[in-house]
C-alpha positions as CSV (number, residue, x, y, z in Angstrom):
1,M,161.6,92.5,2.2
2,A,165.1,91.1,2.5
3,P,165.2,87.3,1.7
4,A,169.0,87.1,1.9
5,F,171.8,88.5,4.1
6,Q,175.5,88.3,3.8
7,Y,178.7,88.7,5.8
8,R,181.8,90.4,4.4
9,S,185.1,91.6,5.7
10,K,187.2,94.5,4.5
11,H,190.1,92.2,4.1
12,H,188.4,89.1,2.5
13,G,185.3,90.4,0.8
14,V,182.2,88.3,0.8
15,L,182.5,85.6,3.5
16,A,179.1,83.9,3.1
17,Q,175.6,84.6,2.1
18,F,172.4,83.0,3.4
19,D,168.9,82.9,2.0
20,F,165.8,82.4,4.2
21,G,164.2,80.4,1.4
22,A,166.1,77.4,2.9
23,I,163.6,77.4,5.8
24,A,160.5,78.1,3.8
25,D,159.0,74.8,5.1
26,V,158.6,76.3,8.6
27,T,157.6,79.8,7.9
28,K,155.1,81.5,5.4
29,H,157.4,84.5,5.2
30,P,161.0,83.4,4.5
31,Y,162.5,86.9,4.6
32,R,163.3,89.8,6.9
33,V,160.8,92.7,6.9
34,Q,162.7,95.9,7.5
35,C,160.2,98.5,8.7
36,E,161.3,101.8,10.3
37,Q,159.9,102.4,13.8
38,S,158.4,105.7,12.6
39,K,156.3,103.8,10.1
40,L,155.5,100.8,12.2
41,T,154.1,102.9,15.1
42,R,151.8,104.7,12.6
43,I,150.7,101.4,11.2
44,L,149.8,100.2,14.7
45,H,148.1,103.4,15.6
46,G,145.9,103.2,12.5
47,R,145.0,99.6,13.4
48,L,144.1,100.4,17.0
49,S,142.7,103.9,17.0
50,G,139.4,102.9,15.3
51,K,138.6,100.0,17.7
52,A,136.3,100.7,20.6
53,E,138.1,98.2,22.9
54,F,141.3,100.3,22.8
55,E,142.1,103.6,24.3
56,L,145.3,105.3,23.2
57,Q,146.7,108.1,25.4
58,F,149.8,110.1,24.9
59,D,151.9,112.4,27.2
60,A,151.2,110.1,30.1
61,Q,153.6,108.8,32.6
62,V,153.1,105.9,35.0
63,K,154.0,107.0,38.5
64,D,152.9,104.1,40.7
65,V,151.6,100.5,40.5
66,T,149.4,99.0,43.2
67,Q,148.3,95.4,43.2
68,H,145.6,93.6,45.1
69,G,144.0,90.1,45.0
70,S,142.2,90.4,41.7
71,G,143.6,93.4,39.9
72,V,146.2,96.1,39.3
73,E,145.8,99.9,39.7
74,I,148.2,102.4,38.2
75,A,148.6,106.1,38.9
76,V,149.2,108.1,35.7
77,E,150.4,111.7,35.5
78,R,148.9,113.5,32.6
79,K,148.6,117.2,31.8
80,G,149.7,118.0,35.4
81,R,147.0,115.8,37.0
82,T,147.2,112.3,38.5
83,E,144.7,109.9,37.1
84,R,144.1,106.3,38.0
85,R,143.4,103.2,35.8
86,S,142.6,99.7,36.9
87,G,142.5,96.3,35.3
88,R,142.9,92.6,35.9
89,W,146.5,92.6,34.6
90,L,149.2,95.2,33.6
91,I,151.7,94.8,30.8
92,G,154.7,97.2,31.0
93,A,155.9,97.4,27.4
94,D,157.2,101.0,28.0
95,G,160.7,100.7,26.8
96,A,164.2,100.5,28.2
97,R,163.5,103.2,30.8
98,S,160.3,101.5,31.8
99,D,158.4,103.4,34.5
100,V,156.4,100.2,35.1
101,R,159.5,98.2,35.8
102,R,160.7,101.0,38.2
103,A,157.4,101.1,40.0
104,L,157.4,97.3,40.4
105,G,161.0,97.5,41.9
106,V,162.3,95.0,39.3
107,E,166.1,95.2,38.9
108,F,167.6,95.5,35.4
109,P,171.1,93.9,35.6
110,G,173.6,93.8,32.8
111,F,176.1,96.2,31.2
112,T,176.5,99.1,28.8
113,W,179.0,98.7,25.9
114,P,181.8,101.2,25.9
115,E,181.2,102.0,22.3
116,R,178.2,103.9,21.0
117,F,176.6,103.2,17.6
118,L,176.2,105.8,14.9
119,V,173.6,105.2,12.2
120,V,174.0,107.3,9.1
121,S,171.1,107.2,6.5
122,T,171.7,108.1,2.9
123,P,169.8,107.8,-0.4
124,F,173.0,106.6,-2.1
125,D,172.5,103.3,-3.9
126,F,175.4,101.1,-2.8
127,R,174.1,98.3,-4.9
128,A,175.2,100.2,-7.9
129,V,178.9,100.2,-6.8
130,I,179.3,97.1,-4.6
131,A,179.1,93.8,-6.5
132,D,176.5,91.3,-5.3
133,L,175.3,93.4,-2.4
134,V,172.1,92.3,-0.8
135,A,169.7,94.3,1.4
136,V,171.5,93.2,4.7
137,S,175.3,93.2,4.7
138,Y,177.6,92.9,7.7
139,V,181.2,94.0,7.1
140,A,183.8,92.8,9.7
141,D,186.9,94.8,10.6
142,P,188.9,95.0,13.8
143,E,189.4,98.8,13.4
144,R,185.9,100.0,12.3
145,W,183.3,97.4,11.3
146,H,180.0,98.6,9.7
147,F,176.8,97.2,8.3
148,L,174.5,98.2,5.5
149,L,170.8,97.9,5.8
150,Q,168.5,98.8,2.9
151,I,165.1,100.3,3.5
152,P,162.8,102.0,1.0
153,G,164.6,105.0,-0.4
154,L,167.5,104.9,2.0
155,C,170.4,102.8,3.1
156,R,171.3,102.9,6.8
157,V,175.0,102.4,7.6
158,M,176.0,101.7,11.2
159,F,179.4,102.3,12.7
160,P,180.8,101.8,16.2
161,I,182.1,104.9,17.9
162,A,185.0,104.5,20.3
163,P,184.8,105.7,23.9
164,H,187.4,108.5,23.3
165,E,185.3,109.9,20.4
166,S,183.0,112.5,21.8
167,D,179.2,112.7,21.0
168,E,179.8,116.2,19.5
169,L,182.5,114.7,17.2
170,A,180.4,111.7,16.3
171,L,177.4,113.8,15.3
172,S,179.4,116.3,13.2
173,A,178.8,116.2,9.4
174,E,182.6,116.0,8.8
175,F,182.9,112.9,11.0
176,A,180.0,111.1,9.4
177,Q,181.5,111.8,5.9
178,S,184.9,110.5,7.1
179,L,183.2,107.2,8.1
180,M,181.1,106.9,5.0
181,S,184.2,107.4,2.8
182,T,185.6,104.1,4.2
183,V,182.7,102.1,2.9
184,V,183.6,102.2,-0.8
185,P,187.1,103.4,-1.6
186,G,187.1,106.5,-3.9
187,I,183.5,107.5,-3.1
188,S,182.9,110.4,-0.6
189,N,180.7,113.5,-0.1
190,Y,177.5,111.5,0.5
191,E,174.1,113.0,0.8
192,I,173.1,112.4,4.4
193,A,169.5,112.3,5.3
194,H,170.0,112.0,9.0
195,A,172.4,110.6,11.6
196,T,171.5,109.0,15.0
197,L,173.9,108.2,17.9
198,Y,172.9,106.0,20.8
199,K,174.3,104.0,23.7
200,V,174.1,100.2,23.5
201,H,173.1,98.0,26.4
202,Q,172.8,94.3,27.2
203,R,170.4,93.9,30.1
204,V,167.7,91.4,31.2
205,A,165.2,92.1,33.9
206,E,165.5,89.9,37.0
207,T,161.9,88.8,36.4
208,F,159.3,89.3,33.6
209,Q,156.4,88.9,36.1
210,R,155.6,90.4,39.5
211,G,152.2,89.4,40.7
212,R,149.6,90.6,38.1
213,A,152.1,92.8,36.3
214,F,154.3,91.7,33.4
215,L,157.2,93.2,31.5
216,A,157.7,92.8,27.7
217,G,160.0,94.0,25.0
218,D,162.6,96.6,25.8
219,A,161.1,97.0,29.3
220,A,162.2,93.4,29.9
221,H,165.4,93.0,27.9
222,I,167.6,95.2,25.7
223,N,170.6,94.2,23.5
224,N,172.7,95.5,20.7
225,P,170.9,95.7,17.4
226,L,173.2,93.4,15.4
227,G,170.9,90.7,14.1
228,G,167.6,92.5,14.7
229,M,166.8,90.4,17.7
230,G,165.5,93.1,20.1
231,M,162.1,94.0,18.6
232,N,161.6,90.5,17.3
233,G,162.1,89.2,20.8
234,G,159.6,91.7,22.0
235,I,157.1,90.5,19.5
236,H,157.7,87.0,20.7
237,D,157.1,88.2,24.3
238,A,153.8,89.8,23.3
239,I,152.4,86.8,21.5
240,N,153.5,84.4,24.3
241,L,152.0,86.6,27.0
242,T,148.7,87.7,25.4
243,S,147.8,84.2,24.2
244,R,148.1,83.1,27.9
245,L,146.1,86.1,29.1
246,V,143.3,85.3,26.6
247,E,143.0,81.8,28.0
248,A,143.0,83.0,31.6
249,W,140.5,85.8,30.8
250,H,138.0,83.3,29.5
251,G,138.7,80.7,32.2
252,R,140.1,78.1,29.9
253,Q,143.4,78.0,31.7
254,P,144.1,78.7,35.4
255,E,145.9,82.0,36.2
256,D,148.9,79.9,37.4
257,D,149.6,79.2,33.7
258,L,150.7,82.8,33.4
259,A,153.9,82.0,35.3
260,R,155.1,80.1,32.2
261,Y,155.6,83.4,30.4
262,D,158.5,84.4,32.7
263,R,159.9,80.9,32.7
264,Q,159.9,80.6,29.0
265,R,160.7,84.1,27.7
266,R,163.3,85.1,30.3
267,A,165.2,81.8,29.7
268,V,165.2,82.1,25.9
269,T,166.2,85.8,26.2
270,R,169.3,84.8,28.1
271,E,170.1,81.7,26.1
272,Y,169.4,83.0,22.6
273,I,169.0,86.8,22.3
274,E,171.7,87.9,24.7
275,R,174.2,85.2,23.7
276,Q,173.6,85.6,19.9
277,S,173.6,89.4,19.8
278,I,176.9,89.6,21.8
279,Q,178.5,87.0,19.5
280,N,177.3,89.0,16.5
281,K,179.2,92.0,17.7
282,R,182.4,90.0,18.5
283,N,182.3,88.5,15.0
284,L,182.2,91.9,13.4
285,E,185.1,93.1,15.5
286,S,187.3,90.4,14.0
287,D,189.3,90.5,10.8
288,G,187.0,87.9,9.4
289,T,189.5,85.1,9.0
290,E,188.2,82.5,11.5
291,F,184.7,83.9,11.4
292,G,184.6,83.5,7.6
293,R,186.0,80.0,7.8
294,N,183.2,79.0,10.2
295,L,180.6,80.6,8.0
296,A,181.9,78.9,4.9
297,E,181.6,75.5,6.6
298,I,178.0,76.2,7.6
299,A,177.1,77.5,4.1
300,A,178.6,74.3,2.6
301,D,176.4,72.0,4.6
302,K,172.6,72.1,4.0
303,T,171.8,70.7,7.5
304,R,174.0,73.2,9.3
305,T,172.7,76.0,7.1
306,Y,169.1,75.0,8.0
307,D,169.9,74.9,11.7
308,Y,171.8,78.2,11.5
309,L,168.9,80.0,9.8
310,L,166.5,78.7,12.4
311,R,168.6,80.3,15.1
312,V,169.0,83.6,13.1
313,A,165.3,83.7,12.4
314,M,164.7,83.0,16.1
315,I,162.5,80.1,15.3
316,A,164.8,77.9,17.3
317,S,164.2,80.1,20.4
318,L,160.4,79.6,20.1
319,R,161.0,75.9,20.0
320,R,163.2,76.1,23.0
321,A,160.6,78.1,24.9
322,Q,158.1,75.3,24.3
323,E,160.6,72.7,25.6
324,L,160.8,74.7,28.9
325,G,157.1,73.9,29.6
C-alpha cells in the first residue's frame, strides 16, 4: 500500500509530495494498492474457479460474434475446434488486441508513442540511499526521466527508450545497467530480476457498445501507464457496466439504460484518462522548473490539493460520469 507519492526532478530534487490521507473523507482506502498483474490474475482465478456460475476457459480465441434480437453468439476456436457460446450480452474485456472488438468491427483510433518503455525490476532498496523516498516517485528530466515504483521485495524502475535505440540494445544487460546507474550517482552493478520492454499507445474505441456487445478495459481504451490510470479505468468500466447489466437482467431497469455505459465511460476516458496520462508524460519530459512551480502552488493550498487528489485518484472522473446522465 502506498499512501503517498512524490514528484522529483534530477535538477531540483523533490518538487512536491502528496498524501491520499487528505481525501480520506471520500474513500475508505486513501492509498494506492500496487499489485502485480501476475498476482492479481491468480487472486481473481482463485475467487472465481470455485463458483458454479463461472466457467473459466484458457487457450480459446474468439473468431466471430453474431447478434440477434435477444442475445449474442460467439464462435470460439479451442484446441483446433470451433465451439459456440451464447448469452444475453457479451463483454469484450480481452485486451488491447481484442478479438471481440475486431469481430464487432469497432475502430480503435489514436496513436503510438515513438518511445518505448523499459521496466527494470531490482531487489535493491533505494529507500536506503535516497532521502525521503516514498513508494511512488516520478523523476522529471528532459533527457531521460524515470520513475520508481515499490512492490513487495522489488522496486520497478521505468525509463523511456528513444526511437533510435533498438529493442536488442534496450533489452541487453549492459544497457539496463547503464540506465540504472543514472538513478543514484555512484551506485551501479545492480541485481536485476527482470526487464520488460513494450510499446506505448493512446487509443480509445469509437464506441464501447455495439448492440448487445460491450467493450471494457484495454479492449476499449489504452494509454501510457504514468499515473496508473489504465487498469483503474478498466475497473471503473466493469463496475459501471455490470451494475447496469444486473438491473436489466432482473428487469428493474429497461435495457435502454445500458446505453449510458458508453455515454459515460467513453466520455470520461477521453476527458480524464487520455488527457491526464498524456500530461503526466509531458510533465516528466520537462526539466521540472515550471512543473515544480505548479505543484508547489497546489501543495500549498488545501483546497487545490484536495481537488488535485480527487483527479489523481480518479474519483473526479466517477463524479463526472454521473453528471453525464
